[in-house]
Biopython code that builds the backbone (N, CA, C, O; Angstrom):
import numpy as np
from Bio.PDB.StructureBuilder import StructureBuilder

atoms = [
    (1, "MET", "N", (85.350, 124.492, 92.710)),
    (1, "MET", "CA", (86.109, 125.388, 91.338)),
    (1, "MET", "C", (86.310, 126.552, 91.632)),
    (1, "MET", "O", (85.481, 127.241, 92.227)),
    (2, "ARG", "N", (87.490, 126.969, 91.246)),
    (2, "ARG", "CA", (87.934, 128.515, 91.372)),
    (2, "ARG", "C", (87.740, 129.023, 90.045)),
    (2, "ARG", "O", (88.194, 128.513, 89.020)),
    (3, "ASP", "N", (86.871, 130.307, 90.142)),
    (3, "ASP", "CA", (86.639, 130.799, 88.938)),
    (3, "ASP", "C", (87.980, 132.053, 88.406)),
    (3, "ASP", "O", (88.121, 133.204, 88.818)),
    (4, "HIS", "N", (88.610, 131.482, 87.625)),
    (4, "HIS", "CA", (90.143, 131.776, 87.652)),
    (4, "HIS", "C", (90.018, 133.472, 86.619)),
    (4, "HIS", "O", (90.881, 134.327, 86.420)),
    (5, "ARG", "N", (88.677, 133.399, 86.194)),
    (5, "ARG", "CA", (88.583, 134.535, 85.692)),
    (5, "ARG", "C", (88.529, 135.820, 86.771)),
    (5, "ARG", "O", (89.072, 136.925, 86.745)),
    (6, "ALA", "N", (87.709, 135.235, 87.641)),
    (6, "ALA", "CA", (87.325, 136.508, 88.500)),
    (6, "ALA", "C", (88.922, 136.521, 89.256)),
    (6, "ALA", "O", (89.372, 137.643, 89.028)),
    (7, "ILE", "N", (89.534, 136.037, 89.739)),
    (7, "ILE", "CA", (91.109, 136.274, 90.383)),
    (7, "ILE", "C", (92.033, 136.802, 89.792)),
    (7, "ILE", "O", (92.869, 137.385, 90.482)),
    (8, "ASN", "N", (92.178, 136.779, 88.467)),
    (8, "ASN", "CA", (92.768, 137.406, 87.455)),
    (8, "ASN", "C", (92.377, 138.652, 87.472)),
    (8, "ASN", "O", (93.200, 139.537, 87.706)),
    (9, "THR", "N", (91.359, 138.873, 87.285)),
    (9, "THR", "CA", (90.622, 140.630, 87.169)),
    (9, "THR", "C", (90.681, 141.188, 88.477)),
    (9, "THR", "O", (90.508, 142.406, 88.501)),
    (10, "GLU", "N", (90.920, 140.511, 89.810)),
    (10, "GLU", "CA", (90.751, 141.177, 90.892)),
    (10, "GLU", "C", (92.407, 141.859, 90.861)),
    (10, "GLU", "O", (93.219, 141.505, 90.007)),
    (11, "ARG", "N", (92.696, 142.781, 91.833)),
    (11, "ARG", "CA", (93.888, 143.097, 92.477)),
    (11, "ARG", "C", (94.732, 142.557, 92.453)),
    (11, "ARG", "O", (94.057, 141.566, 92.730)),
    (12, "SER", "N", (96.131, 141.997, 92.353)),
    (12, "SER", "CA", (97.022, 141.445, 92.758)),
    (12, "SER", "C", (97.473, 141.397, 94.222)),
    (12, "SER", "O", (97.328, 142.417, 94.896)),
    (13, "HIS", "N", (97.903, 140.516, 94.662)),
    (13, "HIS", "CA", (98.393, 140.762, 96.303)),
    (13, "HIS", "C", (99.345, 142.072, 96.345)),
    (13, "HIS", "O", (99.163, 142.931, 97.207)),
    (14, "ARG", "N", (100.255, 142.172, 95.481)),
    (14, "ARG", "CA", (101.371, 143.029, 95.670)),
    (14, "ARG", "C", (101.071, 144.034, 95.320)),
    (14, "ARG", "O", (101.799, 144.945, 95.712)),
    (15, "ALA", "N", (99.777, 144.452, 94.345)),
    (15, "ALA", "CA", (99.413, 145.632, 94.092)),
    (15, "ALA", "C", (98.724, 146.161, 95.442)),
    (15, "ALA", "O", (98.923, 147.249, 95.984)),
    (16, "MET", "N", (97.922, 145.197, 95.827)),
    (16, "MET", "CA", (97.686, 145.794, 97.110)),
    (16, "MET", "C", (98.319, 146.188, 98.311)),
    (16, "MET", "O", (97.788, 147.103, 98.941)),
    (17, "ALA", "N", (99.423, 145.636, 98.778)),
    (17, "ALA", "CA", (100.410, 145.415, 99.635)),
    (17, "ALA", "C", (100.917, 146.816, 99.261)),
    (17, "ALA", "O", (101.045, 147.655, 100.152)),
    (18, "ILE", "N", (101.334, 147.231, 97.445)),
    (18, "ILE", "CA", (101.710, 148.827, 97.533)),
    (18, "ILE", "C", (100.522, 149.754, 97.751)),
    (18, "ILE", "O", (100.586, 150.524, 98.709)),
    (19, "ASP", "N", (99.613, 149.764, 97.090)),
    (19, "ASP", "CA", (98.782, 150.659, 97.197)),
    (19, "ASP", "C", (97.404, 150.043, 97.888)),
    (19, "ASP", "O", (96.786, 149.378, 97.056)),
    (20, "PRO", "N", (96.922, 150.074, 98.853)),
    (20, "PRO", "CA", (95.968, 149.036, 99.688)),
    (20, "PRO", "C", (94.482, 150.127, 99.026)),
    (20, "PRO", "O", (94.398, 151.254, 98.537)),
    (21, "ASP", "N", (93.628, 149.159, 99.321)),
    (21, "ASP", "CA", (91.934, 149.997, 98.709)),
    (21, "ASP", "C", (91.652, 150.655, 99.902)),
    (21, "ASP", "O", (91.524, 150.268, 101.064)),
    (22, "PRO", "N", (91.584, 151.738, 99.353)),
    (22, "PRO", "CA", (91.036, 152.886, 100.089)),
    (22, "PRO", "C", (89.629, 152.539, 101.032)),
    (22, "PRO", "O", (89.198, 153.137, 102.018)),
    (23, "ASN", "N", (89.114, 151.361, 100.339)),
    (23, "ASN", "CA", (87.613, 151.466, 100.867)),
    (23, "ASN", "C", (88.078, 150.650, 102.532)),
    (23, "ASN", "O", (87.698, 151.146, 103.593)),
    (24, "GLN", "N", (88.667, 149.771, 102.491)),
    (24, "GLN", "CA", (88.670, 149.186, 103.302)),
    (24, "GLN", "C", (89.697, 150.298, 104.777)),
    (24, "GLN", "O", (90.500, 151.208, 104.567)),
    (25, "PRO", "N", (89.245, 149.751, 106.105)),
    (25, "PRO", "CA", (89.907, 150.429, 107.039)),
    (25, "PRO", "C", (91.160, 150.100, 107.294)),
    (25, "PRO", "O", (91.350, 148.884, 107.323)),
    (26, "GLN", "N", (92.155, 150.825, 107.505)),
    (26, "GLN", "CA", (93.638, 150.413, 107.995)),
    (26, "GLN", "C", (93.800, 150.192, 109.449)),
    (26, "GLN", "O", (93.320, 150.688, 110.467)),
    (27, "ARG", "N", (94.783, 149.125, 109.127)),
    (27, "ARG", "CA", (94.835, 148.636, 111.403)),
    (27, "ARG", "C", (95.816, 149.809, 111.522)),
    (27, "ARG", "O", (96.469, 150.572, 110.810)),
    (28, "ASP", "N", (95.602, 149.576, 112.629)),
    (28, "ASP", "CA", (96.895, 150.322, 113.699)),
    (28, "ASP", "C", (98.091, 149.165, 113.984)),
    (28, "ASP", "O", (97.947, 148.219, 114.758)),
    (29, "PRO", "N", (98.933, 149.360, 113.432)),
    (29, "PRO", "CA", (100.520, 148.398, 113.881)),
    (29, "PRO", "C", (100.213, 148.146, 115.304)),
    (29, "PRO", "O", (100.000, 146.971, 115.601)),
    (30, "GLY", "N", (100.155, 148.994, 116.195)),
    (30, "GLY", "CA", (100.273, 149.275, 117.529)),
    (30, "GLY", "C", (99.089, 148.143, 118.369)),
    (30, "GLY", "O", (99.373, 147.349, 119.265)),
    (31, "ALA", "N", (97.931, 148.346, 117.839)),
    (31, "ALA", "CA", (96.905, 147.635, 118.326)),
    (31, "ALA", "C", (97.079, 146.320, 117.836)),
    (31, "ALA", "O", (96.673, 145.333, 118.450)),
    (32, "GLU", "N", (97.788, 146.262, 116.529)),
    (32, "GLU", "CA", (97.198, 144.676, 115.949)),
    (32, "GLU", "C", (98.379, 143.713, 116.461)),
    (32, "GLU", "O", (98.316, 142.582, 115.979)),
    (33, "MET", "N", (99.816, 144.029, 117.657)),
    (33, "MET", "CA", (100.297, 143.460, 118.118)),
    (33, "MET", "C", (100.278, 143.476, 119.224)),
    (33, "MET", "O", (101.059, 142.844, 119.934)),
    (34, "ILE", "N", (99.057, 144.465, 119.758)),
    (34, "ILE", "CA", (99.048, 144.124, 121.277)),
    (34, "ILE", "C", (98.266, 143.009, 121.191)),
    (34, "ILE", "O", (98.642, 141.995, 121.779)),
    (35, "ARG", "N", (96.706, 143.004, 120.236)),
    (35, "ARG", "CA", (95.500, 141.942, 119.946)),
    (35, "ARG", "C", (96.957, 140.741, 119.937)),
    (35, "ARG", "O", (97.073, 140.177, 121.025)),
    (36, "LYS", "N", (97.787, 140.413, 119.106)),
    (36, "LYS", "CA", (98.467, 139.383, 118.660)),
    (36, "LYS", "C", (99.160, 138.629, 120.478)),
    (36, "LYS", "O", (99.108, 137.454, 120.841)),
    (37, "ALA", "N", (99.696, 139.746, 121.191)),
    (37, "ALA", "CA", (100.386, 140.007, 122.132)),
    (37, "ALA", "C", (99.389, 138.887, 123.325)),
    (37, "ALA", "O", (99.780, 137.949, 124.020)),
    (38, "ARG", "N", (98.295, 139.364, 123.193)),
    (38, "ARG", "CA", (97.365, 139.143, 124.343)),
    (38, "ARG", "C", (96.628, 137.586, 123.785)),
    (38, "ARG", "O", (96.218, 136.881, 124.708)),
    (39, "ILE", "N", (96.503, 137.211, 122.826)),
    (39, "ILE", "CA", (96.017, 136.278, 122.270)),
    (39, "ILE", "C", (97.352, 134.850, 122.312)),
    (39, "ILE", "O", (97.188, 133.648, 122.523)),
    (40, "ALA", "N", (98.705, 135.693, 121.995)),
    (40, "ALA", "CA", (99.497, 134.428, 122.768)),
    (40, "ALA", "C", (99.645, 134.404, 124.302)),
    (40, "ALA", "O", (100.188, 133.409, 124.781)),
    (41, "THR", "N", (99.283, 135.248, 125.016)),
    (41, "THR", "CA", (99.666, 134.731, 126.601)),
    (41, "THR", "C", (98.456, 134.032, 127.212)),
    (41, "THR", "O", (98.462, 133.345, 128.234)),
    (42, "ALA", "N", (97.031, 134.418, 126.135)),
    (42, "ALA", "CA", (95.874, 133.304, 126.584)),
    (42, "ALA", "C", (96.199, 132.134, 126.390)),
    (42, "ALA", "O", (95.956, 131.259, 127.222)),
    (43, "ILE", "N", (97.013, 131.822, 124.877)),
    (43, "ILE", "CA", (97.687, 130.381, 124.887)),
    (43, "ILE", "C", (98.504, 130.028, 125.922)),
    (43, "ILE", "O", (98.104, 128.997, 126.463)),
    (44, "HIS", "N", (99.274, 130.382, 126.299)),
    (44, "HIS", "CA", (100.405, 130.326, 126.742)),
    (44, "HIS", "C", (100.086, 129.755, 128.520)),
    (44, "HIS", "O", (100.808, 128.999, 129.169)),
    (45, "MET", "N", (98.916, 130.343, 128.924)),
    (45, "MET", "CA", (97.954, 130.438, 130.010)),
    (45, "MET", "C", (97.516, 129.232, 130.203)),
    (45, "MET", "O", (97.790, 128.489, 131.145)),
    (46, "ALA", "N", (96.800, 129.021, 129.270)),
    (46, "ALA", "CA", (95.604, 127.805, 128.721)),
    (46, "ALA", "C", (96.672, 126.317, 129.133)),
    (46, "ALA", "O", (96.549, 125.569, 130.102)),
    (47, "LEU", "N", (97.321, 126.279, 128.426)),
    (47, "LEU", "CA", (98.571, 125.309, 128.149)),
    (47, "LEU", "C", (99.462, 125.114, 129.728)),
    (47, "LEU", "O", (99.684, 124.048, 130.302)),
    (48, "ARG", "N", (99.858, 126.493, 130.168)),
    (48, "ARG", "CA", (100.744, 125.831, 131.133)),
    (48, "ARG", "C", (99.331, 124.986, 132.623)),
    (48, "ARG", "O", (99.539, 124.007, 133.339)),
    (49, "ALA", "N", (97.887, 125.990, 132.563)),
    (49, "ALA", "CA", (96.921, 125.426, 133.348)),
    (49, "ALA", "C", (96.869, 124.224, 132.999)),
    (49, "ALA", "O", (96.867, 123.563, 134.038)),
    (50, "ARG", "N", (96.821, 123.478, 132.004)),
    (50, "ARG", "CA", (96.537, 122.418, 131.602)),
    (50, "ARG", "C", (97.487, 121.177, 132.259)),
    (50, "ARG", "O", (97.182, 120.147, 132.861)),
    (51, "ALA", "N", (98.999, 121.864, 131.787)),
    (51, "ALA", "CA", (100.341, 120.960, 132.234)),
    (51, "ALA", "C", (99.987, 121.095, 133.769)),
    (51, "ALA", "O", (99.853, 120.038, 134.385)),
    (52, "ILE", "N", (99.822, 122.278, 134.446)),
    (52, "ILE", "CA", (100.029, 121.565, 135.881)),
    (52, "ILE", "C", (98.804, 120.742, 136.237)),
    (52, "ILE", "O", (98.929, 119.894, 137.121)),
    (53, "ALA", "N", (97.529, 120.921, 135.583)),
    (53, "ALA", "CA", (96.512, 120.270, 136.163)),
    (53, "ALA", "C", (96.560, 118.679, 135.876)),
    (53, "ALA", "O", (95.785, 117.956, 136.502)),
    (54, "GLY", "N", (97.463, 118.123, 134.934)),
    (54, "GLY", "CA", (98.160, 117.114, 134.283)),
    (54, "GLY", "C", (99.039, 116.225, 135.538)),
    (54, "GLY", "O", (98.944, 115.031, 135.819)),
    (55, "GLN", "N", (99.939, 117.321, 136.175)),
    (55, "GLN", "CA", (100.903, 116.924, 137.397)),
    (55, "GLN", "C", (100.683, 116.647, 138.173)),
    (55, "GLN", "O", (101.264, 115.728, 138.750)),
    (56, "CYS", "N", (99.345, 117.532, 138.803)),
    (56, "CYS", "CA", (98.405, 117.559, 139.790)),
    (56, "CYS", "C", (97.684, 115.935, 139.714)),
    (56, "CYS", "O", (97.652, 115.265, 140.746)),
    (57, "GLU", "N", (97.253, 115.512, 138.714)),
    (57, "GLU", "CA", (96.575, 113.764, 138.480)),
    (57, "GLU", "C", (97.325, 113.054, 138.521)),
    (57, "GLU", "O", (96.678, 112.026, 138.319)),
    (58, "THR", "N", (98.622, 112.674, 138.677)),
    (58, "THR", "CA", (99.041, 112.256, 138.294)),
    (58, "THR", "C", (100.262, 111.793, 139.775)),
    (58, "THR", "O", (101.066, 110.876, 139.941)),
    (59, "ARG", "N", (99.905, 112.770, 140.457)),
    (59, "ARG", "CA", (100.526, 112.541, 141.866)),
    (59, "ARG", "C", (99.696, 112.297, 143.211)),
    (59, "ARG", "O", (100.286, 112.126, 144.278)),
]
sb = StructureBuilder()
sb.init_structure("model")
sb.init_model(0)
sb.init_chain("A")
sb.init_seg("    ")
for serial, (resi, resn, name, xyz) in enumerate(atoms, 1):
    if name == "N":
        sb.init_residue(resn, " ", resi, " ")
    sb.init_atom(name, np.array(xyz, "f"), 0.0, 1.0, " ", f" {name:<3s}", serial, name[0])
structure = sb.get_structure()
């Protein structure tokens, strides 16, 4: 069960987007995009390897 008092006393998501918490480290947008691209590439390669392995087994 959620504690609604705690939720309502915290800063709203919109307020956090406008004024981020200075205690939290800020992420570098370029590094974030590179990280996401690497994850996407790894998933793509794994799915492709799985598909190729599946084709080889049926032949």
